[in-house]
C-alpha positions in Angstrom: 222.8 230.9 120.3 220.4 228.1 119.8 219.1 226.3 122.9 217.9 222.7 123.2 216.3 220.7 126.0 216.6 216.9 125.8 214.9 214.6 128.3 216.4 211.3 129.2 219.7 212.7 128.1 222.3 210.7 129.9 222.4 207.5 127.9 221.3 205.7 124.7 219.3 207.8 122.2 219.2 210.8 124.5 222.9 211.0 125.0 223.6 210.5 121.3 221.1 213.3 120.6 222.8 215.6 123.1 226.1 215.0 121.4 224.7 215.6 117.9 223.1 218.9 118.9 226.2 220.1 120.8 228.3 219.4 117.7 225.8 221.7 115.8 226.3 224.5 118.1 223.3 224.2 120.4 223.6 225.0 124.1 222.0 221.8 125.4 220.3 221.1 128.7 219.7 217.4 129.3 217.4 216.0 132.0 217.7 212.7 133.8 215.6 211.2 136.5 217.9 209.6 139.1 221.1 207.9 137.8 223.8 210.2 139.1 226.6 207.9 137.8 225.2 208.0 134.3 225.0 211.8 134.5 228.6 212.1 135.6 229.7 209.9 132.7 227.7 211.9 130.2 229.1 215.2 131.5 232.6 213.9 130.8 231.6 212.9 127.3 229.9 216.0 126.1 229.7 219.7 126.9 226.1 220.1 128.1 224.2 220.9 131.3 222.8 217.8 133.0 220.0 218.5 135.3 218.2 216.1 137.6 214.4 216.3 137.1 211.7 213.6 136.7 209.6 214.5 133.7 206.5 213.0 135.4 206.8 215.7 138.0 205.1 218.8 136.4 206.5 221.2 138.9 210.1 220.0 138.3 209.6 220.4 134.6 208.1 223.9 135.0 211.0 224.9 137.2 213.8 223.6 134.8 212.2 225.1 131.7 211.5 228.4 133.5 215.2 228.8 134.2 216.3 228.4 130.6 217.3 231.7 128.9 215.5 230.6 125.6 214.5 227.5 123.8 214.7 226.6 120.1 214.2 222.8 120.4 212.5 220.4 122.8 213.3 216.7 122.4 211.0 214.5 124.5 213.0 211.3 124.7 212.6 210.1 128.3 210.8 206.8 128.7 210.5 203.6 130.7 209.7 200.2 129.4 207.6 197.3 130.9 207.7 193.7 129.7 204.6 192.2 131.3 201.5 190.2 130.4 198.5 192.4 130.6 196.9 190.4 133.5 200.0 191.0 135.6 200.2 194.8 135.2 199.8 196.6 138.5 198.2 200.0 139.1 201.6 201.4 140.1 203.2 200.1 136.9 200.4 201.6 134.9 200.8 205.0 136.6 204.6 205.0 136.2 204.7 204.1 132.5 201.9 206.5 131.5 203.2 209.3 133.7 206.7 209.2 132.3 206.1 208.1 128.7 203.1 210.3 128.0 202.8 212.6 131.0 206.4 213.7 130.6 205.8 214.7 127.0 202.7 216.6 127.9 204.3 218.5 130.7 207.4 219.4 128.8 205.5 220.7 125.8 203.1 222.6 128.0 205.8 224.5 129.8 208.2 224.9 126.9 205.6 226.4 124.6 206.0 230.1 125.6 209.8 230.0 124.9 209.3 227.9 121.7 206.8 230.4 120.3 209.2 233.2 120.9 211.8 231.6 118.6 209.4 229.6 116.3 211.1 226.5 117.5 210.6 222.8 117.1 209.5 219.8 119.1 210.6 216.2 118.5 209.0 213.4 120.4 210.4 209.9 120.6 207.8 207.1 120.4 208.4 203.5 119.3 207.5 201.1 116.5 205.4 199.4 119.1 203.3 202.6 119.4 202.4 202.0 115.8 202.1 198.2 115.6 201.9 197.0 119.2 204.2 194.6 120.9 203.3 191.3 122.6 203.8 191.5 126.4 204.3 195.2 126.0 200.7 196.4 125.8 201.1 199.2 128.3 204.3 200.4 126.8 202.8 200.3 123.4 199.7 202.2 124.6 201.9 204.9 126.1 203.9 205.4 122.9 200.7 205.3 120.8 199.5 208.2 123.0 202.7 210.1 122.2 202.1 209.6 118.5 198.5 210.9 118.6 199.5 213.8 120.8 202.3 214.8 118.4 199.9 214.9 115.4 197.3 216.9 117.3 199.9 219.4 118.7 201.4 219.9 115.2 198.0 221.1 114.0 197.6 223.3 117.0 201.0 225.0 116.7 201.5 225.1 112.9 199.9 228.6 112.6 202.5 229.8 115.1 205.3 228.2 113.0 206.4 225.7 115.6 206.9 222.3 114.1 206.1 219.1 116.0 207.3 215.7 114.8 207.9 212.2 116.1 210.6 209.7 115.7 209.4 206.1 115.9 212.5 203.9 116.5 212.6 200.2 115.9 214.9 198.0 117.9 217.8 200.1 119.1 221.0 198.8 120.7 220.5 200.5 124.1 220.3 199.5 127.8 216.5 199.2 127.4 217.1 196.0 125.4 219.7 194.6 127.8 217.2 192.1 129.1 217.5 190.2 125.8 219.7 187.1 125.6 222.1 186.7 122.7 219.7 184.1 121.2 216.8 186.5 121.5 218.9 189.4 120.0 219.8 187.2 117.0 216.2 186.1 116.5 215.0 189.6 116.7 217.7 190.8 114.2 216.4 188.2 111.7 213.0 189.9 111.8 214.5 193.2 110.7 215.0 193.5 106.9 218.3 195.4 107.4 219.4 192.5 109.7 220.6 194.5 112.7 219.6 196.8 115.6 219.9 200.6 115.1 222.6 202.5 116.8 221.6 205.4 119.1 223.5 207.7 116.8 221.3 206.7 113.8 218.2 207.7 115.8 219.8 210.9 116.9 220.5 211.8 113.3 216.8 211.5 112.5 216.0 213.7 115.5 218.3 216.4 114.3 216.9 216.2 110.7 213.3 216.7 111.9 214.4 219.4 114.4 215.9 221.5 111.7 213.5 221.0 108.8 211.1 223.9 108.7 208.5 222.4 106.3 207.9 219.0 108.0 205.3 218.9 110.8 202.9 216.4 112.2 204.9 213.4 110.9 206.0 210.1 112.4 209.4 209.1 111.0 210.0 205.4 111.3 213.6 204.6 111.9 213.3 200.8 112.1 215.4 199.1 109.5 212.3 198.0 107.6 210.8 196.3 110.7 207.5 198.0 110.0 206.8 199.0 106.5 
């Protein structure tokens, strides 16, 4: 049996990834931070264990991972967004975005490592095209995702001798709740900036996650799944 842990697993990219892995025979544990209704809907949609745990809480992460029988794959997908001009960012917003988007990745990798080493497993992090290119009025979010990218590359070098692969998916604009703030006019204008002319589906991102998870000779890479938005 192959075991996977997916953070932020009740909706969007996370839920699509949980479904894709379950279809491939993984026993999947999916973490969520607070939305019980979303977790209940997800549990009806796919056979997986949905566990409430905030990835920014290191003790919660340690406890959940410690209870797993084994681990072949860790997918660090949980994230929060912030659309704010830099002069308006508060200390509390800074702490929350960095603690979840980067701290969650750090804590999950740290506490999953022993089990991943036992099975020569894989880690896939989920960053963002804005972590590569930056986004106006999303400076803090961009910085947090840039940290994920740098961490992924460094950890890949650290774990390669132990045959644990570490890669990153860098999505472009995805049709998820995170982009629900956009008006129809804003969505249309943004789609025009994407060479393929549309947003990605969560399933398309999930497919890339599975590809990197199961490829044994790719490590330390950032795979842009952005429709040509960043070339």
